[in-house]
C-alpha positions in Angstrom: 102.5 105.8 89.8 98.8 105.0 90.6 96.0 105.8 88.0 92.8 107.6 89.5 90.2 108.3 87.2 87.9 111.4 88.1 84.1 111.7 86.4 82.5 114.6 86.0 85.6 116.7 85.4 84.0 120.1 84.2 82.0 120.3 87.0 82.8 122.7 90.5 84.3 119.4 92.2 86.6 118.2 89.1 88.0 121.4 88.3 89.6 122.0 91.8 90.8 118.3 91.8 92.8 119.9 88.6 94.3 122.1 90.2 94.8 119.6 92.6 97.0 117.0 90.4 99.6 119.5 89.7 100.5 119.3 93.6 100.9 115.9 93.4 102.3 114.4 91.0 103.0 110.7 92.5 99.7 110.4 90.8 98.5 109.1 87.1 95.0 111.3 87.4 93.0 110.4 84.3 90.5 113.9 83.8 86.9 112.7 82.0 83.8 114.4 81.6 80.4 112.7 79.2 82.4 114.1 76.2 85.3 111.8 76.9 83.8 108.9 78.5 79.6 108.4 79.1 79.5 106.3 82.9 75.6 105.7 81.6 77.5 102.9 78.6 79.2 100.0 81.1 80.7 98.5 77.8 82.7 102.2 77.6 83.3 102.3 82.0 84.6 98.6 82.2 87.1 98.8 79.1 87.9 102.2 80.3 89.2 101.5 83.8 90.2 98.0 82.7 92.7 99.1 80.2 94.2 102.1 81.6 94.2 100.1 85.0 92.8 102.2 87.6 93.6 102.3 90.6 91.3 105.2 92.3 87.5 106.3 90.9 86.6 109.3 92.1 83.2 110.3 91.0 82.2 113.7 90.9 79.8 113.6 88.2 76.2 113.8 89.0 72.7 115.4 87.4 72.0 118.2 89.8 69.5 120.4 88.5 67.0 119.3 91.3 64.1 121.5 90.3 64.2 119.7 86.1 65.2 116.1 87.7 61.2 116.7 89.3 60.2 116.1 84.9 63.1 114.7 83.9 63.5 111.3 86.8 64.2 108.8 84.1 68.0 110.8 83.1 68.7 111.9 86.7 68.4 108.1 87.7 70.7 107.3 84.7 73.2 109.3 86.0 73.2 109.4 89.3 72.4 105.7 90.0 72.9 103.3 86.8 76.3 104.7 86.1 76.9 104.6 89.7 76.3 101.4 89.3 78.4 100.9 86.4 81.6 102.4 88.0 81.4 100.1 90.9 80.8 97.0 88.8 83.8 98.1 86.7 85.9 98.7 90.0 84.7 95.5 92.1 86.2 93.4 88.5 89.7 95.3 88.2 90.2 95.7 92.2 89.9 99.9 91.9 88.8 101.5 94.5 85.8 103.9 94.4 85.3 107.7 96.0 81.6 108.7 95.8 80.2 111.5 96.1 77.0 111.7 97.4 73.8 114.6 98.9 72.4 115.7 102.3 69.2 115.6 100.2 69.1 111.7 101.1 67.6 113.1 104.2 64.0 114.5 104.8 65.3 117.9 107.0 63.0 117.4 109.7 65.7 117.0 112.1 66.7 119.4 114.1 70.7 118.0 115.0 73.3 117.3 112.6 72.8 114.6 110.8 75.3 111.4 111.0 76.2 108.8 109.0 73.5 106.2 110.6 70.2 108.2 110.6 67.4 106.6 108.4 67.2 108.4 105.0 63.9 109.9 103.8 64.4 111.6 100.2 61.5 114.0 99.5 63.1 114.9 95.9 63.9 113.1 92.4 67.4 114.5 93.4 67.6 113.0 96.2 66.0 109.6 95.8 68.3 108.5 92.7 71.5 110.0 94.4 70.3 107.7 97.5 69.6 104.8 95.0 73.1 105.7 93.3 74.9 105.0 97.1 72.6 101.8 97.3 74.1 100.2 94.0 77.5 101.6 94.5 77.4 99.5 98.0 75.6 96.1 96.2 78.6 96.5 93.6 81.4 97.6 95.4 80.8 97.2 99.2 84.6 98.6 100.0 84.2 102.0 98.8 83.7 105.2 99.9 80.8 107.3 99.7 80.7 111.3 100.8 78.3 112.8 101.0 78.3 117.3 101.2 75.9 119.9 100.9 75.6 123.2 99.4 78.5 123.0 96.9 79.9 125.9 95.3 83.2 127.4 93.7 84.8 129.1 91.4 84.0 127.6 88.9 81.1 127.1 87.2 77.3 128.0 88.6 76.6 128.1 91.8 74.6 130.0 95.0 77.9 132.3 95.5 78.2 133.5 91.6 74.6 133.7 91.3 73.9 136.1 94.6 77.5 138.1 93.8 75.8 138.8 90.1 72.6 140.4 91.6 73.8 141.8 94.6 75.5 143.9 91.7 72.2 144.4 89.4 69.5 144.6 91.4 68.4 146.8 95.2 67.1 143.7 96.7 67.5 140.0 96.9 65.0 137.6 98.5 66.5 134.8 100.3 64.7 132.0 102.4 66.1 131.8 106.2 63.9 128.5 106.9 66.6 126.4 105.4 69.8 125.5 107.7 72.4 123.8 106.3 76.4 124.7 105.9 78.0 125.8 102.8 81.1 123.2 101.2 84.1 125.2 99.2 84.5 122.5 96.6 88.4 123.0 96.9 87.9 122.0 100.6 85.6 119.0 99.7 88.3 117.8 96.6 91.3 118.2 99.6 89.2 115.6 101.4 89.1 113.2 99.1 92.9 113.8 98.2 93.7 112.7 102.1 91.3 109.4 101.6 93.2 108.6 98.3 96.8 109.7 100.5 95.5 107.7 103.3 94.9 104.7 101.1 97.9 104.4 99.4 100.0 104.9 103.5 97.9 101.2 104.0 94.8 102.3 105.5 91.4 102.8 103.6 88.6 102.9 105.2 85.2 102.1 103.3 82.4 103.6 104.3 79.5 106.3 104.2 80.7 109.7 105.4 79.4 112.8 105.6 81.4 116.3 104.9 80.9 119.8 104.4 82.2 122.9 105.7 82.6 123.9 109.9 79.1 125.6 111.0 76.2 126.2 110.8 73.2 128.9 108.8 70.9 130.0 106.8 70.5 130.7 103.2 69.7 133.8 104.0 72.6 134.0 106.7 75.3 132.8 104.3 74.2 135.9 101.2 74.3 138.4 103.6 77.7 137.1 104.4 78.0 136.8 100.7 77.4 140.4 99.8 79.4 141.7 102.7 82.7 140.0 102.5 82.3 141.1 98.7 81.7 144.9 99.5 78.4 144.7 97.6 76.5 147.1 100.2 74.0 148.9 97.6 71.4 145.4 97.6 69.0 145.1 100.3 68.6 141.1 101.7 65.2 140.6 103.0 64.1 136.9 104.2 61.6 134.9 102.8 59.7 131.2 104.2 59.8 128.6 102.1 56.7 128.8 100.8 57.5 132.2 99.7 59.6 130.9 97.4 58.3 128.2 95.1 60.1 125.7 93.8 58.8 121.7 92.1 61.4 120.3 94.2 61.2 119.9 98.3 64.6 120.8 100.0 65.3 119.8 103.5 64.6 122.2 105.8 67.5 121.5 108.1 70.4 119.2 106.3 73.9 119.9 108.7 76.0 116.9 108.6 77.8 115.7 111.5 81.4 115.4 110.3 83.0 113.3 113.7 83.2 110.5 111.4 85.1 112.1 108.6 87.4 113.8 110.8 88.2 111.1 113.2 88.6 108.1 110.2 90.9 110.8 107.9 92.9 113.0 110.6 90.2 115.8 108.6 90.9 119.7 110.2 88.1 121.3 108.5 87.9 124.8 107.8 85.2 127.4 108.7 82.3 128.2 106.1 83.0 131.5 106.8 86.8 131.2 106.3 86.6 129.3 103.0 83.9 131.7 101.6 86.9 134.7 102.1 89.4 132.2 100.0 86.9 132.0 97.1 86.1 134.9 97.1 89.3 136.1 97.1 90.1 133.6 94.4 87.0 135.1 92.0 88.3 138.9 92.6 91.7 137.3 90.7 
């Protein structure tokens, strides 16, 4: 039985992986968060990975408060870069394989066609800079790792855009949402499935390290996404008004275009990825239950 460490287990993605654990009894999962394993502590990480003989490390932990990161750069760097190096070094020392989750924020968002893994990175926020630093630190420490960049993550767990819009849609007569930021929502359950697909293929003897992109299929703006969320949830008493980014000031700069090209991961790991509207419907169904 192979041992799998999941960091950030209390987050959106970590919770989705916990659900999948019961469906994959051939693996022994070790779900940790900051209260059970401080991944910023190099010695603690090394000891945990070694003593528990980890075969895989799925790093779902991250500092993701994008605006707060502008004022907490040191803490953001510690979690998004230094801790990732710790995991990479521990994996390299023990022969474990790392699957690490990164972000569309490593790009500047100035393109108008989907970003491929080989496109130049140019982050414009502290969050983006630290996530890119984490990618580089991992590849330096443990080159045979898988990095999966994702975008616009949501789930039934934790705080996220979908749950916020559902709440505001019930509370307000109007919501103003930016229409000039375009990307693709990602249902965390689908990303969790993709991560397990990487593990399963590795166990079948076909592990393909490298950087990959994963989101759901399709393209929309935050405005379009909000309209779909309220419509699918049957919330009719709230008007959604499109606004420009300049009319919604935020500390951190967001990519205006962050659609990810997923051809590489679909080919390498034989993935069929659902459209974002289909996955949104699944998430809303779960929330209703």
